[in-house]
KOLTOR-452859 format. One record per residue (C-alpha): residue number from 0; x, y, z. Coordinates in steps of 0.2 Angstrom, whole numbers, plus 5000, padded with zeros to 4 digits. Layout:
BEGIN
> n,x,y,z
> NUM,X,Y,Z
...
end
This chain:
BEGIN
> n,x,y,z
> 0,5869,4977,5917
> 1,5854,4969,5908
> 2,5838,4967,5918
> 3,5820,4962,5915
> 4,5805,4972,5921
> 5,5789,4962,5921
> 6,5773,4971,5916
> 7,5768,4984,5903
> 8,5780,4999,5901
> 9,5775,5014,5911
> 10,5764,5004,5922
> 11,5763,5009,5941
> 12,5771,4995,5951
> 13,5757,4997,5963
> 14,5744,4993,5950
> 15,5741,4974,5947
> 16,5743,4968,5929
> 17,5732,4955,5923
> 18,5744,4948,5910
> 19,5763,4948,5914
> 20,5777,4947,5902
> 21,5785,4930,5903
> 22,5803,4926,5906
> 23,5813,4930,5890
> 24,5825,4916,5884
> 25,5843,4919,5886
> 26,5846,4919,5867
> 27,5836,4935,5865
> 28,5846,4943,5879
> 29,5862,4938,5870
> 30,5855,4945,5853
> 31,5851,4962,5861
> 32,5867,4963,5871
> 33,5876,4960,5854
> 34,5866,4973,5846
> 35,5867,4987,5859
> 36,5885,4992,5856
> 37,5882,4993,5838
> 38,5868,5005,5842
> 39,5880,5016,5852
> 40,5876,5009,5870
> 41,5891,5007,5882
> 42,5893,4989,5886
> 43,5889,4985,5904
> 44,5880,5002,5906
> 45,5863,4999,5897
> 46,5847,4990,5903
> 47,5834,4980,5894
> 48,5816,4981,5898
> 49,5802,4970,5890
> 50,5784,4973,5886
> 51,5771,4965,5875
> 52,5774,4970,5857
> 53,5757,4965,5849
> 54,5739,4961,5853
> 55,5731,4944,5853
> 56,5727,4939,5835
> 57,5741,4949,5827
> 58,5752,4933,5825
> 59,5750,4914,5827
> 60,5767,4907,5822
> 61,5778,4918,5833
> 62,5777,4930,5848
> 63,5782,4949,5848
> 64,5789,4958,5862
> 65,5795,4976,5863
> 66,5813,4978,5870
> 67,5818,4995,5877
> 68,5837,4998,5878
> 69,5841,5012,5890
> 70,5857,5021,5896
> 71,5856,5037,5905
> 72,5844,5048,5897
> 73,5844,5038,5881
> 74,5832,5024,5877
> 75,5828,5015,5860
> 76,5814,5004,5857
> 77,5816,4988,5846
> 78,5803,4974,5842
> 79,5809,4957,5845
> 80,5800,4943,5836
> 81,5804,4925,5843
> 82,5796,4908,5841
> 83,5782,4903,5853
> 84,5789,4900,5871
> 85,5777,4886,5873
> 86,5785,4870,5866
> 87,5769,4862,5859
> 88,5764,4878,5850
> 89,5781,4880,5843
> 90,5782,4862,5837
> 91,5764,4859,5831
> 92,5763,4875,5821
> 93,5779,4873,5812
> 94,5787,4889,5819
> 95,5805,4885,5817
> 96,5803,4882,5798
> 97,5793,4899,5797
> 98,5807,4908,5807
> 99,5820,4901,5796
> 100,5811,4907,5781
> 101,5809,4925,5788
> 102,5827,4926,5794
> 103,5832,4922,5776
> 104,5821,4935,5770
> 105,5828,4949,5781
> 106,5846,4942,5781
> 107,5848,4938,5762
> 108,5833,4941,5751
> 109,5829,4959,5755
> 110,5847,4965,5754
> 111,5849,4956,5738
> 112,5834,4964,5729
> 113,5838,4981,5736
> 114,5856,4980,5729
> 115,5849,4974,5713
> 116,5837,4989,5711
> 117,5851,5001,5716
> 118,5862,4993,5703
> 119,5848,4998,5690
> 120,5848,5016,5697
> 121,5833,5014,5708
> 122,5837,5021,5725
> 123,5821,5030,5731
> 124,5807,5021,5739
> 125,5796,5032,5728
> 126,5803,5023,5713
> 127,5806,5005,5719
> 128,5802,4992,5732
> 129,5810,4996,5748
> 130,5795,4994,5759
> 131,5800,4983,5773
> 132,5804,4987,5791
> 133,5822,4990,5796
> 134,5829,4974,5802
> 135,5844,4975,5815
> 136,5847,4957,5817
> 137,5840,4941,5810
> 138,5845,4923,5815
> 139,5838,4906,5816
> 140,5845,4889,5822
> 141,5832,4876,5819
> 142,5842,4863,5829
> 143,5842,4872,5845
> 144,5825,4880,5841
> 145,5831,4897,5844
> 146,5827,4912,5833
> 147,5826,4930,5835
> 148,5822,4944,5822
> 149,5825,4962,5829
> 150,5816,4976,5819
> 151,5812,4994,5821
> 152,5795,4998,5829
> 153,5786,5006,5815
> 154,5773,5014,5827
> 155,5786,5026,5832
> 156,5786,5032,5814
> 157,5767,5034,5815
> 158,5764,5018,5805
> 159,5749,5008,5811
> 160,5739,4992,5806
> 161,5722,4993,5797
> 162,5708,4986,5808
> 163,5706,4968,5802
> 164,5688,4968,5805
> 165,5685,4982,5792
> 166,5684,4980,5774
> 167,5700,4988,5766
> 168,5696,5003,5756
> 169,5701,5009,5739
> 170,5715,5020,5744
> 171,5724,5007,5755
> 172,5720,4993,5742
> 173,5728,5004,5728
> 174,5743,5007,5738
> 175,5746,4989,5741
> 176,5743,4984,5723
> 177,5756,4997,5717
> 178,5769,4990,5728
> 179,5765,4972,5725
> 180,5767,4975,5707
> 181,5785,4982,5710
> 182,5790,4967,5721
> 183,5784,4954,5708
> 184,5793,4964,5694
> 185,5810,4962,5703
> 186,5808,4943,5702
> 187,5804,4943,5684
> 188,5819,4955,5680
> 189,5831,4947,5691
> 190,5828,4929,5685
> 191,5834,4936,5668
> 192,5848,4947,5674
> 193,5855,4938,5689
> 194,5849,4920,5688
> 195,5863,4913,5700
> 196,5859,4926,5713
> 197,5841,4923,5712
> 198,5841,4904,5712
> 199,5843,4902,5731
> 200,5826,4911,5734
> 201,5816,4898,5723
> 202,5808,4891,5739
> 203,5792,4881,5742
> 204,5779,4886,5755
> 205,5786,4881,5772
> 206,5769,4875,5778
> 207,5766,4863,5763
> 208,5769,4848,5774
> 209,5755,4854,5785
> 210,5743,4855,5771
> 211,5744,4838,5764
> 212,5730,4825,5766
> 213,5739,4815,5779
> 214,5745,4830,5788
> 215,5740,4836,5806
> 216,5728,4849,5799
> 217,5718,4838,5788
> 218,5702,4838,5799
> 219,5704,4857,5802
> 220,5705,4860,5783
> 221,5690,4850,5780
> 222,5680,4858,5794
> 223,5684,4875,5788
> 224,5678,4870,5771
> 225,5662,4863,5778
> 226,5659,4880,5786
> 227,5660,4888,5769
> 228,5647,4876,5762
> 229,5636,4880,5777
> 230,5637,4898,5774
> 231,5629,4897,5757
> 232,5611,4899,5754
> 233,5600,4884,5749
> 234,5597,4892,5732
> 235,5616,4893,5729
> 236,5615,4877,5719
> 237,5630,4880,5708
> 238,5641,4887,5722
> 239,5637,4872,5733
> 240,5640,4860,5719
> 241,5657,4868,5716
> 242,5662,4868,5735
> 243,5657,4850,5737
> 244,5668,4846,5722
> 245,5682,4856,5730
> 246,5680,4846,5746
> 247,5685,4831,5736
> 248,5700,4839,5729
> 249,5705,4852,5742
> 250,5722,4844,5746
> 251,5727,4842,5728
> 252,5721,4860,5725
> 253,5732,4867,5739
> 254,5747,4858,5732
> 255,5743,4863,5714
> 256,5741,4881,5718
> 257,5758,4881,5726
> 258,5767,4872,5713
> 259,5780,4884,5705
> 260,5783,4874,5689
> 261,5765,4876,5684
> 262,5766,4895,5684
> 263,5783,4896,5675
> 264,5790,4906,5666
> 265,5780,4919,5677
> 266,5784,4912,5694
> 267,5790,4925,5707
> 268,5795,4927,5725
> 269,5779,4932,5733
> 270,5776,4938,5751
> 271,5764,4923,5754
> 272,5753,4930,5768
> 273,5745,4946,5760
> 274,5732,4951,5772
> 275,5729,4967,5782
> 276,5738,4961,5798
> 277,5754,4960,5789
> 278,5755,4977,5782
> 279,5756,4994,5791
> 280,5752,5011,5784
> 281,5758,5029,5787
> 282,5746,5043,5784
> 283,5745,5062,5780
> 284,5728,5070,5784
> 285,5720,5053,5785
> 286,5726,5047,5768
> 287,5738,5033,5767
> 288,5755,5038,5760
> 289,5766,5024,5763
> 290,5765,5005,5766
> 291,5777,4993,5774
> 292,5775,4974,5772
> 293,5778,4963,5787
> 294,5778,4945,5792
> 295,5788,4936,5778
> 296,5787,4919,5786
> 297,5779,4911,5771
> 298,5788,4919,5757
> 299,5789,4907,5743
> 300,5792,4905,5724
> 301,5775,4904,5717
> 302,5762,4911,5704
> 303,5760,4930,5707
> 304,5742,4927,5707
> 305,5743,4920,5725
> 306,5747,4936,5733
> 307,5734,4945,5722
> 308,5719,4934,5726
> 309,5724,4931,5744
> 310,5723,4950,5747
> 311,5708,4953,5736
> 312,5697,4939,5742
> 313,5702,4940,5760
> 314,5703,4959,5763
> 315,5689,4966,5752
> 316,5671,4961,5751
> 317,5658,4958,5737
> 318,5653,4976,5734
> 319,5672,4981,5733
> 320,5676,4968,5720
> 321,5661,4972,5710
> 322,5667,4990,5709
> 323,5686,4988,5708
> 324,5692,4971,5705
> 325,5697,4974,5688
> 326,5704,4991,5692
> 327,5715,4983,5706
> 328,5722,4970,5693
> 329,5725,4985,5682
> 330,5734,4995,5695
> 331,5745,4980,5699
> 332,5749,4976,5681
> 333,5753,4994,5677
> 334,5764,4996,5692
> 335,5773,4979,5687
> 336,5775,4985,5669
> 337,5782,5002,5675
> 338,5794,4994,5687
> 339,5800,4982,5673
> 340,5803,4996,5662
> 341,5814,5005,5676
> 342,5823,4988,5677
> 343,5826,4989,5658
> 344,5814,4975,5653
> 345,5798,4974,5643
> 346,5782,4968,5652
> 347,5775,4962,5636
> 348,5789,4949,5635
> 349,5792,4944,5653
> 350,5774,4944,5658
> 351,5761,4949,5645
> 352,5744,4954,5652
> 353,5736,4939,5643
> 354,5748,4928,5654
> 355,5742,4937,5670
> 356,5723,4934,5665
> 357,5727,4915,5661
> 358,5736,4914,5678
> 359,5721,4921,5687
> 360,5710,4909,5678
> 361,5721,4894,5683
> 362,5725,4899,5701
> 363,5711,4911,5705
> 364,5702,4898,5717
> 365,5717,4900,5729
> 366,5706,4915,5735
> 367,5693,4903,5742
> 368,5707,4891,5749
> 369,5714,4906,5759
> 370,5697,4914,5762
> 371,5691,4899,5772
> 372,5705,4902,5785
> 373,5706,4921,5785
> 374,5688,4927,5783
> 375,5682,4919,5799
> 376,5697,4926,5809
> 377,5694,4943,5802
> 378,5676,4942,5807
> 379,5680,4937,5825
> 380,5684,4949,5839
> 381,5702,4946,5846
> 382,5695,4941,5863
> 383,5685,4927,5855
> 384,5700,4920,5845
> 385,5705,4902,5849
> 386,5718,4898,5862
> 387,5732,4894,5851
> 388,5742,4885,5865
> 389,5728,4875,5870
> 390,5725,4869,5852
> 391,5743,4865,5851
> 392,5743,4854,5866
> 393,5728,4845,5860
> 394,5737,4842,5844
> 395,5752,4835,5853
> 396,5741,4822,5861
> 397,5730,4817,5846
> 398,5741,4822,5831
> 399,5725,4829,5823
> 400,5716,4845,5825
> 401,5698,4839,5826
> 402,5688,4856,5825
> 403,5687,4872,5815
> 404,5702,4883,5818
> 405,5690,4898,5819
> 406,5672,4894,5823
> 407,5658,4907,5820
> 408,5649,4914,5835
> 409,5632,4921,5836
> 410,5640,4938,5835
> 411,5649,4936,5819
> 412,5640,4922,5810
> 413,5630,4933,5799
> 414,5645,4944,5794
> 415,5655,4928,5790
> 416,5641,4921,5780
> 417,5639,4937,5770
> 418,5658,4939,5766
> 419,5662,4920,5763
> 420,5647,4918,5752
> 421,5653,4933,5741
> 422,5671,4925,5741
> 423,5664,4909,5733
> 424,5652,4918,5721
> 425,5666,4930,5715
> 426,5679,4917,5713
> 427,5667,4907,5702
> 428,5662,4922,5693
> 429,5679,4929,5690
> 430,5688,4913,5686
> 431,5675,4905,5674
> 432,5684,4899,5659
> 433,5674,4901,5643
> 434,5677,4889,5629
> 435,5683,4896,5613
> 436,5666,4895,5604
> 437,5658,4905,5618
> 438,5672,4918,5618
> 439,5671,4919,5599
> 440,5653,4923,5600
> 441,5655,4936,5614
> 442,5669,4944,5604
> 443,5658,4946,5589
> 444,5645,4953,5599
> 445,5657,4965,5607
> 446,5664,4971,5591
> 447,5646,4973,5583
> 448,5641,4984,5598
> 449,5656,4996,5596
> 450,5668,4989,5609
> 451,5686,4992,5605
> 452,5696,4977,5600
> 453,5708,4972,5614
> 454,5701,4984,5627
> 455,5685,4975,5632
> 456,5684,4961,5644
> 457,5671,4948,5650
> 458,5665,4944,5667
> 459,5653,4930,5671
> 460,5641,4925,5684
> 461,5626,4912,5685
> 462,5611,4918,5675
> 463,5597,4908,5681
> 464,5590,4900,5697
> 465,5586,4882,5700
> 466,5570,4878,5691
> 467,5571,4891,5678
> 468,5576,4879,5664
> 469,5578,4861,5661
> 470,5587,4859,5644
> 471,5600,4872,5646
> 472,5610,4883,5657
> 473,5611,4902,5658
> 474,5628,4912,5660
> 475,5627,4930,5663
> 476,5641,4940,5655
> 477,5646,4958,5657
> 478,5655,4965,5642
> 479,5665,4979,5649
> 480,5677,4993,5643
> 481,5682,5008,5654
> 482,5665,5015,5660
> 483,5654,5006,5647
> 484,5645,4990,5650
> 485,5634,4978,5641
> 486,5625,4964,5650
> 487,5620,4948,5640
> 488,5614,4931,5644
> 489,5623,4916,5636
> 490,5611,4900,5634
> 491,5622,4885,5635
> 492,5621,4866,5634
> 493,5621,4857,5651
> 494,5638,4851,5657
> 495,5631,4833,5658
> 496,5636,4823,5643
> 497,5620,4814,5643
> 498,5609,4829,5644
> 499,5620,4838,5631
> 500,5616,4824,5619
> 501,5598,4825,5623
> 502,5598,4844,5621
> 503,5609,4848,5606
> 504,5594,4845,5593
> 505,5584,4858,5603
> 506,5598,4870,5603
> 507,5600,4868,5585
> 508,5581,4872,5583
> 509,5582,4888,5594
> 510,5597,4894,5584
> 511,5588,4892,5568
> 512,5573,4901,5575
> 513,5583,4916,5581
> 514,5594,4917,5566
> 515,5583,4912,5552
> 516,5564,4910,5555
> 517,5561,4925,5567
> 518,5571,4937,5556
> 519,5561,4931,5541
> 520,5544,4934,5550
> 521,5549,4951,5558
> 522,5556,4957,5541
> 523,5540,4953,5533
> 524,5531,4963,5546
> 525,5543,4978,5545
> 526,5540,4978,5526
> 527,5522,4981,5529
> 528,5526,4998,5536
> 529,5512,4997,5548
> 530,5505,5014,5555
> 531,5513,5019,5571
> 532,5498,5016,5581
> 533,5495,4999,5575
> 534,5501,4984,5586
> 535,5515,4973,5581
> 536,5523,4957,5586
> 537,5539,4962,5595
> 538,5538,4950,5609
> 539,5555,4941,5609
> 540,5571,4945,5617
> 541,5585,4953,5607
> 542,5596,4939,5601
> 543,5614,4946,5597
> 544,5622,4929,5592
> 545,5617,4911,5590
> 546,5627,4896,5583
> 547,5626,4877,5585
> 548,5638,4865,5579
> 549,5630,4848,5581
> 550,5645,4837,5577
> 551,5655,4846,5590
> 552,5641,4847,5603
> 553,5644,4865,5604
> 554,5630,4879,5605
> 555,5628,4896,5612
> 556,5614,4908,5611
> 557,5618,4926,5616
> 558,5603,4937,5621
> 559,5598,4953,5630
> 560,5595,4951,5649
> 561,5576,4955,5650
> 562,5578,4957,5669
> 563,5587,4974,5667
> 564,5570,4980,5659
> 565,5561,4974,5674
> 566,5554,4959,5666
> 567,5551,4944,5677
> 568,5544,4927,5677
> 569,5527,4921,5684
> 570,5529,4910,5699
> 571,5526,4893,5690
> 572,5519,4885,5705
> 573,5504,4896,5705
> 574,5490,4895,5691
> 575,5491,4910,5680
> 576,5478,4923,5682
> 577,5466,4930,5668
> 578,5476,4946,5665
> 579,5492,4937,5661
> 580,5483,4924,5651
> 581,5474,4938,5641
> 582,5491,4946,5637
> 583,5498,4930,5631
> 584,5483,4926,5620
> 585,5484,4943,5611
> 586,5503,4940,5608
> 587,5500,4922,5601
> 588,5487,4929,5590
> 589,5499,4942,5582
> 590,5513,4929,5581
> 591,5502,4916,5572
> 592,5495,4930,5560
> 593,5513,4933,5554
> 594,5513,4915,5547
> 595,5496,4916,5540
> 596,5500,4932,5531
> 597,5517,4928,5524
> 598,5512,4910,5519
> 599,5498,4918,5508
> 600,5508,4933,5501
> 601,5526,4927,5500
> 602,5524,4908,5498
> 603,5541,4905,5491
> 604,5550,4914,5505
> 605,5539,4906,5518
> 606,5542,4888,5511
> 607,5557,4885,5522
> 608,5546,4887,5537
> 609,5537,4871,5532
> 610,5553,4861,5535
> 611,5552,4867,5553
> 612,5545,4850,5559
> 613,5542,4845,5577
> 614,5560,4843,5585
> 615,5553,4832,5600
> 616,5544,4821,5588
> 617,5560,4819,5578
> 618,5569,4814,5594
> 619,5555,4801,5599
> 620,5557,4792,5582
> 621,5575,4791,5585
> 622,5574,4784,5603
> 623,5581,4766,5603
> 624,5577,4763,5621
> 625,5559,4769,5619
> 626,5562,4778,5636
> 627,5551,4792,5633
> 628,5537,4780,5628
> 629,5539,4770,5644
> 630,5539,4786,5654
> 631,5523,4792,5646
> 632,5515,4776,5651
> 633,5519,4779,5669
> 634,5514,4797,5668
> 635,5497,4793,5661
> 636,5494,4780,5675
> 637,5499,4793,5687
> 638,5487,4806,5679
> 639,5473,4793,5680
> 640,5476,4791,5699
> 641,5472,4809,5702
> 642,5454,4805,5698
> 643,5442,4798,5711
> 644,5441,4779,5711
> 645,5422,4780,5707
> 646,5425,4791,5692
> 647,5425,4776,5681
> 648,5419,4786,5665
> 649,5434,4798,5665
> 650,5446,4784,5670
> 651,5441,4773,5656
> 652,5442,4788,5644
> 653,5460,4791,5649
> 654,5465,4773,5649
> 655,5462,4772,5631
> 656,5477,4783,5628
> 657,5488,4774,5641
> 658,5499,4765,5629
> 659,5498,4778,5615
> 660,5502,4795,5623
> 661,5518,4796,5612
> 662,5509,4792,5596
> 663,5496,4805,5601
> 664,5509,4818,5603
> 665,5517,4814,5587
> 666,5500,4815,5578
> 667,5496,4832,5586
> 668,5512,4840,5581
> 669,5512,4834,5563
> 670,5512,4850,5553
> 671,5505,4842,5537
> 672,5489,4836,5547
> 673,5486,4854,5552
> 674,5486,4860,5534
> 675,5481,4872,5527
> 676,5481,4881,5543
> 677,5499,4876,5550
> 678,5510,4890,5556
> 679,5526,4893,5565
> 680,5522,4892,5584
> 681,5532,4894,5600
> 682,5530,4876,5604
> 683,5533,4876,5623
> 684,5520,4889,5630
> 685,5521,4887,5649
> 686,5524,4900,5662
> 687,5543,4898,5663
> 688,5545,4902,5645
> 689,5538,4919,5646
> 690,5543,4935,5655
> 691,5531,4950,5660
> 692,5534,4968,5662
> 693,5521,4977,5674
> 694,5512,4993,5676
> 695,5516,5005,5691
> 696,5505,4994,5703
> 697,5518,4980,5700
> 698,5503,4968,5697
> 699,5495,4972,5681
> 700,5505,4965,5666
> 701,5509,4977,5652
> 702,5521,4968,5641
> 703,5527,4950,5638
> 704,5542,4942,5630
> 705,5542,4924,5624
> 706,5558,4915,5627
> 707,5565,4897,5625
> 708,5560,4893,5607
> 709,5568,4876,5607
> 710,5552,4867,5603
> 711,5546,4879,5590
> 712,5538,4870,5575
> 713,5527,4871,5560
> 714,5510,4865,5566
> 715,5493,4868,5571
> 716,5489,4886,5579
> 717,5479,4878,5593
> 718,5495,4868,5600
> 719,5501,4884,5608
> 720,5484,4888,5615
> 721,5480,4872,5623
> 722,5497,4869,5630
> 723,5497,4885,5639
> 724,5479,4885,5645
> 725,5478,4867,5651
> 726,5495,4868,5660
> 727,5496,4886,5667
> 728,5478,4889,5672
> 729,5467,4880,5683
> 730,5450,4872,5682
> 731,5442,4887,5691
> 732,5448,4900,5678
> 733,5444,4889,5663
> 734,5426,4887,5670
> 735,5423,4905,5666
> 736,5437,4911,5656
> 737,5441,4897,5643
> 738,5430,4903,5629
> 739,5434,4921,5633
> 740,5453,4917,5631
> 741,5450,4908,5614
> 742,5440,4923,5608
> 743,5453,4935,5613
> 744,5466,4925,5604
> 745,5455,4924,5588
> 746,5451,4943,5588
> 747,5470,4947,5590
> 748,5474,4935,5576
> 749,5460,4942,5565
> 750,5465,4960,5568
> 751,5484,4958,5565
> 752,5481,4948,5550
> 753,5470,4961,5543
> 754,5483,4974,5546
> 755,5496,4964,5537
> 756,5485,4963,5522
> 757,5476,4946,5525
> 758,5458,4940,5527
> 759,5454,4929,5542
> 760,5438,4923,5535
> 761,5447,4917,5520
> 762,5463,4910,5528
> 763,5457,4904,5545
> 764,5438,4905,5548
> 765,5431,4902,5565
> 766,5424,4886,5560
> 767,5442,4880,5555
> 768,5448,4886,5572
> 769,5435,4875,5580
> 770,5439,4860,5570
> 771,5457,4862,5574
> 772,5453,4862,5593
> 773,5443,4847,5591
> 774,5457,4838,5581
> 775,5472,4844,5591
> 776,5464,4849,5608
> 777,5470,4833,5617
> 778,5488,4839,5615
> 779,5485,4850,5630
> 780,5481,4835,5641
> 781,5496,4825,5634
> 782,5508,4839,5638
> 783,5501,4841,5655
> 784,5506,4824,5660
> 785,5524,4829,5658
> 786,5524,4847,5662
> 787,5512,4848,5677
> 788,5523,4838,5689
> 789,5537,4850,5686
> 790,5525,4865,5687
> 791,5518,4859,5704
> 792,5535,4856,5712
> 793,5542,4872,5721
> 794,5559,4877,5716
> 795,5567,4873,5733
> 796,5560,4855,5731
> 797,5566,4852,5713
> 798,5578,4837,5711
> 799,5595,4839,5703
> 800,5592,4838,5685
> 801,5608,4828,5681
> 802,5604,4816,5695
> 803,5586,4814,5690
> 804,5590,4811,5672
> 805,5604,4799,5677
> 806,5592,4789,5688
> 807,5579,4789,5674
> 808,5591,4782,5661
> 809,5598,4769,5674
> 810,5581,4762,5677
> 811,5578,4761,5658
> 812,5594,4752,5655
> 813,5590,4740,5669
> 814,5575,4735,5659
> 815,5561,4743,5671
> 816,5545,4748,5661
> 817,5537,4759,5674
> 818,5549,4773,5675
> 819,5546,4791,5679
> 820,5556,4807,5682
> 821,5556,4812,5700
> 822,5546,4828,5699
> 823,5530,4831,5709
> 824,5533,4818,5721
> 825,5535,4828,5737
> 826,5520,4830,5749
> 827,5517,4849,5744
> 828,5519,4845,5725
> 829,5508,4830,5726
> 830,5493,4839,5733
> 831,5495,4853,5720
> 832,5497,4840,5706
> 833,5482,4830,5711
> 834,5471,4845,5710
> 835,5478,4853,5694
> 836,5479,4836,5684
> 837,5462,4830,5688
> 838,5455,4847,5683
> 839,5464,4846,5667
> 840,5457,4829,5663
> 841,5439,4834,5667
> 842,5440,4849,5656
> 843,5448,4840,5642
> 844,5434,4828,5642
> 845,5421,4842,5645
> 846,5427,4851,5629
> 847,5426,4835,5619
> 848,5444,4834,5615
> 849,5445,4815,5620
end
């Protein structure tokens, strides 16, 4: 006789039980009564008792109950998985489709792949994939909405779940990757050997209908994605932009990542729900020895990458992925390759490693798509999980779920933000696809640096913060092979086509500077064989590779990452102090001395440097819209407005240049006008284009590197000086330090020129230096009109460069004449700008430059 006892097994009837086992459906009794005689129980003499089989949060599409069949002294425990007893929950969450899929897995798919392996001589769990619970019965009738799957209780064999709140560790992850590789290998081999038998298992995701843009979960999906965006920091500008774009395409992306045809011929039958609650482990002395995969309700025919990134991005954290991501992929692929060999196939033919890497690139963002659902749940205590049945009833009434499936609480908000932010960053970093011309440059660098062809790999992440650069973007690249790593920065053109067209000439200039001009000057210095104690100009980053192809709009400059040597930028919003300015003046003196010396001693070799005309002036002459000219008119007026209304003398002085700023800049940067004293200068000397290394006090600068040579030119030596001093120092420092800085520069130039075999009195006497300042000193003021608005704007208030440039160009195209870039317009920036700009004007006039 079968009977049901409510309450937890072994509970004292006298004790009250908070939650009671509900009435079990008749079809579950029928299934167990059918199973019992097969298990050796006597029909009519056994009893069936039920208890809860899982905890809250262990499953959402079904319910698990423990059934104990007893007869005399014998009792056996079975786990019974059935659709939700609540009608709304069963209907709204697509339970019957999921149960139909899992019943198919246990009834047909797993027996088929087990038989296939045995036919190939693989009979041991040590050699193949047999890692699922023993299933006694699996049945689903979607019409009557009845389904039951009866399995062994793995806990009786000392298997247990990993705590979903904890990050998976190396040992568990390795075990999972090993067996996932075996599982996927069976699909690849069986498709070749037994295509007819394999065909019935080429099934889509049973939940696809729920993930469509017009499906009931639309609002929930968008809400979960908004949680991801909210978890990012304000400075995560790249990540935010990509997530905003994903929000526009999320339903298409969900469909794309699940489209089997896009992954052929490498599509496999995947588990589909690879997170820690769907696997159990058996241990020996605390070390996991065996794994079993559970919950096959979303088994589908799909890219193998889905199972990989689902697990890696949901069950590990940023630290784990930084250490082991590529090793985990290697473990998976090695296991897959070994399994294919046992199945008498060659991985290099059925699934080459390059194909796996490409699938990761194409489908890797699935990690974010699943992370936005799983990570909040994994950060939420079971007692705080949502009431699934209440949500289902609400959906029945509204046909939409109007809230996040899992909301963060005060307890888990920080943990969620940390994990989810790392998921986004790592998905972007690891899935970045490098154009061929960038890959070609990196491969050349790798070979030149001794990495082994075919064994090294590239990993990427953003290389700069907002406000660090305006003409290009930085990509940080890790070149890795085994335990060796080289970190480089790739300087790239902006993605915006408009900014790309504006910047290509500047990238071409910087490429020539790194590949031709600097090697020319530095080789000259090296040939001088200066005594070891004498200073040298070595203040540039190491450039491994630089190439610009103007007609293809392609450019990449690959350099060392100075931050690894503790170099850092000065905060551009603050005026540079005297110690930093002193170091720059010494450095510029040595740089300029190289030109004076080589120009005098090797005129024929140096002649090519004379062709290094001002790139900005060249661009201005070719500007059909006169947009820069119109912008400078507005910027000059804005500069005038920083002066007091009663300061008519200075206002009138500056108004003389209002309509001729561009012409003044072009005149100042004309190398011929600076002869015979023209040299190769940096051209863009402001604080964002230099990095400093510090003494032990972390305040006193000890070394400097000049970066961003895109405006380097053959011109007057004073251009670098006045550009820096008038833009990066303030009126107070100039009042006591201007002449001192000029003297420091001139002394450094004189000393280094002497060491190089030159004579400053003959080649650049102090009187000529003063004349050059009188002739070209106004250049500092002209550049400050453009640069100070940017300098005075804090990084967190900087506008989006693409949007700022687009707005600027639209205003020009609309025929507006008073157009400006939107920098320096916030309240904080405007106050800084007024003080710095007015001081710049006063000093320029005081020194007699205008």
